[in-house]
MIVEX-18729 format. One record per atom (N, C-alpha, C): residue number from 1; x, y, z negated; atom name. Coordinates in nm, 3 decimals, decimal comma, m for minus. Atoms other than C-alpha are relative to their C-alpha. Last residue first. Example, Ala and Ser with C-alpha at 12.3 -4.5 7.8 and 13.67 -1.06 7.14 Angstrom:
REM MIVEX-18729
+-----+---------+---------+---------+----+
!   i !    east !   north !      up ! at !
+-----+---------+---------+---------+----+
!   2 !  m0,082 !  m0,119 !   0,006 !  N !
!   2 !   1,367 !  m0,106 !  m0,714 ! CA !
!   2 !  m0,077 !   0,109 !  m0,073 !  C !
!   1 !   0,089 !  m0,119 !   0,000 !  N !
!   1 !   1,230 !  m0,450 !  m0,780 ! CA !
!   1 !   0,090 !   0,120 !   0,000 !  C !
+-----+---------+---------+---------+----+
***
This chain:
REM MIVEX-18729
+-----+---------+---------+---------+----+
!   i !    east !   north !      up ! at !
+-----+---------+---------+---------+----+
!  86 !  m0,123 !  m0,037 !  m0,069 !  N !
!  86 !  12,992 !  11,115 !  m9,692 ! CA !
!  86 !  m0,016 !   0,131 !   0,071 !  C !
!  85 !  m0,105 !  m0,026 !   0,099 !  N !
!  85 !  12,740 !  10,989 !  m9,946 ! CA !
!  85 !   0,133 !   0,035 !   0,066 !  C !
!  84 !  m0,131 !   0,057 !  m0,031 !  N !
!  84 !  12,439 !  11,011 !  m9,715 ! CA !
!  84 !   0,103 !   0,041 !  m0,105 !  C !
!  83 !  m0,090 !  m0,104 !  m0,047 !  N !
!  83 !  12,110 !  11,102 !  m9,887 ! CA !
!  83 !   0,136 !  m0,064 !   0,026 !  C !
!  82 !  m0,137 !   0,033 !  m0,042 !  N !
!  82 !  11,820 !  10,862 !  m9,933 ! CA !
!  82 !   0,075 !   0,123 !   0,046 !  C !
!  81 !  m0,091 !  m0,099 !   0,060 !  N !
!  81 !  11,516 !  11,004 ! m10,113 ! CA !
!  81 !   0,145 !  m0,026 !   0,038 !  C !
!  80 !   0,041 !  m0,135 !  m0,033 !  N !
!  80 !  11,258 !  10,830 !  m9,894 ! CA !
!  80 !   0,093 !   0,107 !  m0,057 !  C !
!  79 !  m0,123 !  m0,072 !  m0,038 !  N !
!  79 !  11,440 !  10,496 !  m9,911 ! CA !
!  79 !  m0,029 !   0,147 !   0,030 !  C !
!  78 !   0,040 !  m0,135 !  m0,037 !  N !
!  78 !  11,162 !  10,313 ! m10,098 ! CA !
!  78 !   0,127 !   0,080 !   0,023 !  C !
!  77 !  m0,035 !  m0,101 !   0,101 !  N !
!  77 !  11,266 !   9,950 ! m10,096 ! CA !
!  77 !  m0,049 !   0,135 !   0,051 !  C !
!  76 !   0,061 !   0,026 !   0,131 !  N !
!  76 !  11,213 !   9,636 !  m9,887 ! CA !
!  76 !   0,062 !   0,092 !  m0,105 !  C !
!  75 !  m0,103 !   0,016 !   0,102 !  N !
!  75 !  11,300 !   9,780 !  m9,548 ! CA !
!  75 !  m0,070 !  m0,021 !  m0,134 !  C !
!  74 !   0,045 !   0,003 !   0,138 !  N !
!  74 !  11,075 !   9,743 !  m9,244 ! CA !
!  74 !   0,118 !  m0,023 !  m0,093 !  C !
!  73 !  m0,100 !   0,058 !   0,089 !  N !
!  73 !  11,160 !   9,843 !  m8,888 ! CA !
!  73 !  m0,052 !   0,011 !  m0,142 !  C !
!  72 !   0,013 !  m0,018 !   0,145 !  N !
!  72 !  10,885 !   9,902 !  m8,632 ! CA !
!  72 !   0,114 !  m0,072 !  m0,071 !  C !
!  71 !  m0,121 !   0,059 !   0,058 !  N !
!  71 !  10,886 !   9,957 !  m8,255 ! CA !
!  71 !  m0,003 !   0,030 !  m0,149 !  C !
!  70 !  m0,025 !  m0,059 !   0,131 !  N !
!  70 !  10,536 !  10,023 !  m8,127 ! CA !
!  70 !   0,117 !  m0,076 !  m0,061 !  C !
!  69 !  m0,059 !   0,084 !   0,103 !  N !
!  69 !  10,490 !   9,957 !  m7,759 ! CA !
!  69 !   0,016 !   0,080 !  m0,128 !  C !
!  68 !  m0,093 !  m0,064 !   0,093 !  N !
!  68 !  10,287 !  10,090 !  m7,474 ! CA !
!  68 !   0,058 !  m0,100 !  m0,098 !  C !
!  67 !  m0,105 !   0,095 !   0,038 !  N !
!  67 !  10,037 !  10,032 !  m7,198 ! CA !
!  67 !   0,092 !   0,071 !  m0,098 !  C !
!  66 !   0,008 !   0,107 !  m0,100 !  N !
!  66 !   9,711 !  10,202 !  m7,099 ! CA !
!  66 !   0,097 !  m0,112 !  m0,035 !  C !
!  65 !  m0,100 !  m0,002 !  m0,107 !  N !
!  65 !   9,685 !  10,410 !  m7,416 ! CA !
!  65 !  m0,021 !  m0,117 !   0,097 !  C !
!  64 !   0,000 !  m0,128 !  m0,070 !  N !
!  64 !   9,411 !  10,511 !  m7,663 ! CA !
!  64 !   0,101 !   0,006 !   0,114 !  C !
!  63 !   0,126 !  m0,018 !  m0,072 !  N !
!  63 !   9,330 !  10,157 !  m7,778 ! CA !
!  63 !  m0,002 !   0,129 !   0,082 !  C !
!  62 !   0,001 !   0,090 !  m0,116 !  N !
!  62 !   9,696 !  10,102 !  m7,863 ! CA !
!  62 !  m0,129 !   0,014 !   0,081 !  C !
!  61 !  m0,096 !  m0,050 !  m0,099 !  N !
!  61 !   9,699 !  10,411 !  m8,086 ! CA !
!  61 !  m0,001 !  m0,087 !   0,125 !  C !
!  60 !   0,055 !  m0,122 !  m0,061 !  N !
!  60 !   9,379 !  10,307 !  m8,266 ! CA !
!  60 !   0,093 !   0,055 !   0,109 !  C !
!  59 !   0,112 !   0,040 !  m0,085 !  N !
!  59 !   9,516 !   9,954 !  m8,321 ! CA !
!  59 !  m0,061 !   0,123 !   0,070 !  C !
!  58 !  m0,057 !   0,062 !  m0,120 !  N !
!  58 !   9,847 !  10,088 !  m8,450 ! CA !
!  58 !  m0,111 !  m0,040 !   0,096 !  C !
!  57 !  m0,051 !  m0,106 !  m0,087 !  N !
!  57 !   9,660 !  10,321 !  m8,688 ! CA !
!  57 !   0,064 !  m0,057 !   0,127 !  C !
!  56 !   0,107 !  m0,084 !  m0,054 !  N !
!  56 !   9,448 !  10,044 !  m8,844 ! CA !
!  56 !   0,052 !   0,100 !   0,103 !  C !
!  55 !   0,087 !   0,088 !  m0,079 !  N !
!  55 !   9,726 !   9,788 !  m8,889 ! CA !
!  55 !  m0,110 !   0,082 !   0,068 !  C !
!  54 !  m0,064 !   0,021 !  m0,129 !  N !
!  54 !   9,960 !  10,067 !  m9,000 ! CA !
!  54 !  m0,081 !  m0,092 !   0,090 !  C !
!  53 !   0,008 !  m0,122 !  m0,081 !  N !
!  53 !   9,721 !  10,173 !  m9,277 ! CA !
!  53 !   0,058 !  m0,023 !   0,139 !  C !
!  52 !   0,141 !  m0,016 !  m0,032 !  N !
!  52 !   9,684 !   9,818 !  m9,408 ! CA !
!  52 !  m0,020 !   0,124 !   0,087 !  C !
!  51 !   0,030 !   0,093 !  m0,108 !  N !
!  51 !  10,060 !   9,773 !  m9,386 ! CA !
!  51 !  m0,146 !   0,007 !   0,041 !  C !
!  50 !  m0,061 !  m0,051 !  m0,124 !  N !
!  50 !  10,119 !  10,088 !  m9,590 ! CA !
!  50 !  m0,036 !  m0,092 !   0,116 !  C !
!  49 !   0,069 !  m0,121 !  m0,042 !  N !
!  49 !   9,872 !   9,980 !  m9,859 ! CA !
!  49 !   0,054 !   0,056 !   0,131 !  C !
!  48 !   0,136 !   0,033 !  m0,045 !  N !
!  48 !   9,999 !   9,624 !  m9,888 ! CA !
!  48 !  m0,074 !   0,122 !   0,053 !  C !
!  47 !   0,005 !   0,088 !  m0,116 !  N !
!  47 !  10,366 !   9,727 !  m9,898 ! CA !
!  47 !  m0,143 !  m0,021 !   0,052 !  C !
!  46 !   0,026 !   0,138 !   0,041 !  N !
!  46 !  10,333 !  10,021 ! m10,139 ! CA !
!  46 !  m0,021 !  m0,087 !   0,124 !  C !
!  45 !   0,105 !   0,027 !   0,096 !  N !
!  45 !  10,481 !  10,342 ! m10,002 ! CA !
!  45 !  m0,010 !  m0,147 !  m0,036 !  C !
!  44 !  m0,047 !   0,065 !   0,122 !  N !
!  44 !  10,707 !  10,509 !  m9,749 ! CA !
!  44 !  m0,118 !  m0,023 !  m0,094 !  C !
!  43 !   0,107 !  m0,003 !   0,099 !  N !
!  43 !  10,650 !  10,617 !  m9,389 ! CA !
!  43 !   0,042 !  m0,089 !  m0,117 !  C !
!  42 !  m0,013 !   0,093 !   0,112 !  N !
!  42 !  10,920 !  10,706 !  m9,140 ! CA !
!  42 !  m0,116 !   0,019 !  m0,095 !  C !
!  41 !   0,076 !  m0,046 !   0,115 !  N !
!  41 !  10,870 !  10,861 !  m8,796 ! CA !
!  41 !   0,015 !  m0,105 !  m0,109 !  C !
!  40 !   0,088 !   0,093 !   0,070 !  N !
!  40 !  11,114 !  10,819 !  m8,511 ! CA !
!  40 !  m0,075 !   0,070 !  m0,113 !  C !
!  39 !   0,003 !   0,136 !  m0,056 !  N !
!  39 !  11,344 !  10,975 !  m8,253 ! CA !
!  39 !  m0,099 !  m0,094 !  m0,066 !  C !
!  38 !   0,033 !   0,005 !  m0,143 !  N !
!  38 !  11,311 !  11,352 !  m8,299 ! CA !
!  38 !  m0,017 !  m0,141 !   0,057 !  C !
!  37 !  m0,115 !  m0,056 !  m0,070 !  N !
!  37 !  11,288 !  11,323 !  m8,680 ! CA !
!  37 !  m0,030 !  m0,014 !   0,150 !  C !
!  36 !  m0,014 !   0,010 !  m0,145 !  N !
!  36 !  10,992 !  11,269 !  m8,906 ! CA !
!  36 !   0,135 !   0,053 !   0,045 !  C !
!  35 !  m0,110 !  m0,083 !  m0,047 !  N !
!  35 !  10,921 !  11,199 !  m9,271 ! CA !
!  35 !   0,017 !  m0,023 !   0,149 !  C !
!  34 !  m0,028 !   0,017 !  m0,142 !  N !
!  34 !  10,594 !  11,066 !  m9,413 ! CA !
!  34 !   0,108 !   0,099 !   0,038 !  C !
!  33 !  m0,114 !  m0,083 !  m0,040 !  N !
!  33 !  10,535 !  11,015 !  m9,786 ! CA !
!  33 !   0,031 !  m0,033 !   0,145 !  C !
!  32 !  m0,133 !   0,059 !   0,021 !  N !
!  32 !  10,194 !  10,852 !  m9,811 ! CA !
!  32 !   0,107 !   0,105 !   0,031 !  C !
!  31 !  m0,036 !  m0,014 !   0,141 !  N !
!  31 !   9,870 !  11,050 !  m9,849 ! CA !
!  31 !   0,133 !  m0,064 !  m0,035 !  C !
!  30 !   0,021 !   0,123 !   0,077 !  N !
!  30 !   9,735 !  10,919 !  m9,519 ! CA !
!  30 !   0,025 !   0,015 !  m0,149 !  C !
!  29 !   0,121 !  m0,014 !   0,080 !  N !
!  29 !   9,694 !  11,258 !  m9,350 ! CA !
!  29 !  m0,024 !  m0,117 !  m0,094 !  C !
!  28 !  m0,017 !  m0,113 !   0,093 !  N !
!  28 !  10,054 !  11,260 !  m9,223 ! CA !
!  28 !  m0,120 !   0,012 !  m0,095 !  C !
!  27 !  m0,090 !   0,046 !   0,107 !  N !
!  27 !  10,004 !  10,913 !  m9,070 ! CA !
!  27 !   0,019 !   0,110 !  m0,104 !  C !
!  26 !   0,075 !   0,095 !   0,084 !  N !
!  26 !   9,701 !  11,039 !  m8,878 ! CA !
!  26 !   0,086 !  m0,052 !  m0,113 !  C !
!  25 !   0,093 !  m0,077 !   0,082 !  N !
!  25 !   9,899 !  11,340 !  m8,753 ! CA !
!  25 !  m0,083 !  m0,090 !  m0,091 !  C !
!  24 !  m0,076 !  m0,062 !   0,109 !  N !
!  24 !  10,179 !  11,109 !  m8,636 ! CA !
!  24 !  m0,093 !   0,081 !  m0,091 !  C !
!  23 !  m0,050 !   0,106 !   0,087 !  N !
!  23 !   9,942 !  10,892 !  m8,431 ! CA !
!  23 !   0,073 !   0,060 !  m0,121 !  C !
!  22 !   0,114 !   0,049 !   0,079 !  N !
!  22 !   9,760 !  11,193 !  m8,285 ! CA !
!  22 !   0,043 !  m0,106 !  m0,100 !  C !
!  21 !   0,038 !  m0,106 !   0,095 !  N !
!  21 !  10,092 !  11,348 !  m8,177 ! CA !
!  21 !  m0,116 !  m0,045 !  m0,088 !  C !
!  20 !  m0,102 !  m0,003 !   0,105 !  N !
!  20 !  10,211 !  11,022 !  m8,018 ! CA !
!  20 !  m0,038 !   0,104 !  m0,107 !  C !
!  19 !   0,012 !   0,127 !   0,074 !  N !
!  19 !   9,889 !  10,981 !  m7,820 ! CA !
!  19 !   0,097 !  m0,002 !  m0,117 !  C !
!  18 !   0,116 !  m0,007 !   0,091 !  N !
!  18 !   9,886 !  11,348 !  m7,717 ! CA !
!  18 !  m0,017 !  m0,127 !  m0,085 !  C !
!  17 !  m0,018 !  m0,085 !   0,118 !  N !
!  17 !  10,246 !  11,317 !  m7,585 ! CA !
!  17 !  m0,122 !   0,007 !  m0,092 !  C !
!  16 !  m0,034 !   0,072 !   0,124 !  N !
!  16 !  10,203 !  11,016 !  m7,355 ! CA !
!  16 !   0,000 !   0,087 !  m0,126 !  C !
!  15 !   0,052 !  m0,091 !   0,103 !  N !
!  15 !  10,024 !  11,158 !  m7,048 ! CA !
!  15 !   0,020 !  m0,062 !  m0,139 !  C !
!  14 !  m0,037 !  m0,139 !  m0,022 !  N !
!  14 !  10,238 !  10,986 !  m6,784 ! CA !
!  14 !  m0,041 !   0,092 !  m0,115 !  C !
!  13 !   0,091 !  m0,067 !  m0,092 !  N !
!  13 !  10,215 !  10,631 !  m6,914 ! CA !
!  13 !   0,039 !   0,146 !   0,009 !  C !
!  12 !  m0,062 !   0,010 !  m0,132 !  N !
!  12 !  10,415 !  10,381 !  m7,116 ! CA !
!  12 !  m0,102 !   0,051 !   0,103 !  C !
!  11 !   0,100 !   0,027 !  m0,104 !  N !
!  11 !  10,315 !  10,489 !  m7,467 ! CA !
!  11 !   0,070 !  m0,001 !   0,137 !  C !
!  10 !  m0,038 !  m0,032 !  m0,137 !  N !
!  10 !  10,617 !  10,461 !  m7,695 ! CA !
!  10 !  m0,112 !  m0,037 !   0,096 !  C !
!   9 !   0,112 !   0,030 !  m0,090 !  N !
!   9 !  10,554 !  10,473 !  m8,070 ! CA !
!   9 !   0,038 !   0,046 !   0,140 !  C !
!   8 !  m0,016 !  m0,073 !  m0,125 !  N !
!   8 !  10,872 !  10,462 !  m8,280 ! CA !
!   8 !  m0,112 !  m0,047 !   0,093 !  C !
!   7 !   0,088 !   0,026 !  m0,113 !  N !
!   7 !  10,820 !  10,368 !  m8,642 ! CA !
!   7 !   0,040 !   0,084 !   0,120 !  C !
!   6 !  m0,037 !  m0,093 !  m0,107 !  N !
!   6 !  11,055 !  10,335 !  m8,940 ! CA !
!   6 !  m0,080 !  m0,040 !   0,123 !  C !
!   5 !   0,027 !   0,045 !  m0,136 !  N !
!   5 !  10,898 !  10,172 !  m9,244 ! CA !
!   5 !   0,041 !   0,108 !   0,098 !  C !
!   4 !  m0,027 !  m0,110 !  m0,092 !  N !
!   4 !  11,015 !  10,198 !  m9,604 ! CA !
!   4 !  m0,020 !  m0,055 !   0,140 !  C !
!   3 !  m0,067 !   0,020 !  m0,128 !  N !
!   3 !  10,873 !   9,959 !  m9,860 ! CA !
!   3 !   0,024 !   0,133 !   0,068 !  C !
!   2 !  m0,019 !  m0,119 !  m0,082 !  N !
!   2 !  10,772 !   9,948 ! m10,226 ! CA !
!   2 !   0,075 !  m0,035 !   0,128 !  C !
!   1 !  m0,133 !  m0,009 !  m0,056 !  N !
!   1 !  10,647 !   9,627 ! m10,385 ! CA !
!   1 !   0,005 !   0,121 !   0,093 !  C !
+-----+---------+---------+---------+----+
***
């Protein structure tokens, strides 16, 4: 089953940028389709494979910060080619 996941990683500490950059770079190296905008990062692929990656990468990100949150939205379909119709 294909999914689309929107992620927003928010470390709650002064030195937050390196944590976010490392998280995004790891997602980019995964082989999945990864798209970014100023507010979030999207990853697209097979449910089991994407979730396995996110389990690993979320743990690494949380271990590298004092406090933080990972906001995640899941959609059951691959929306990587979505284009507005207006």
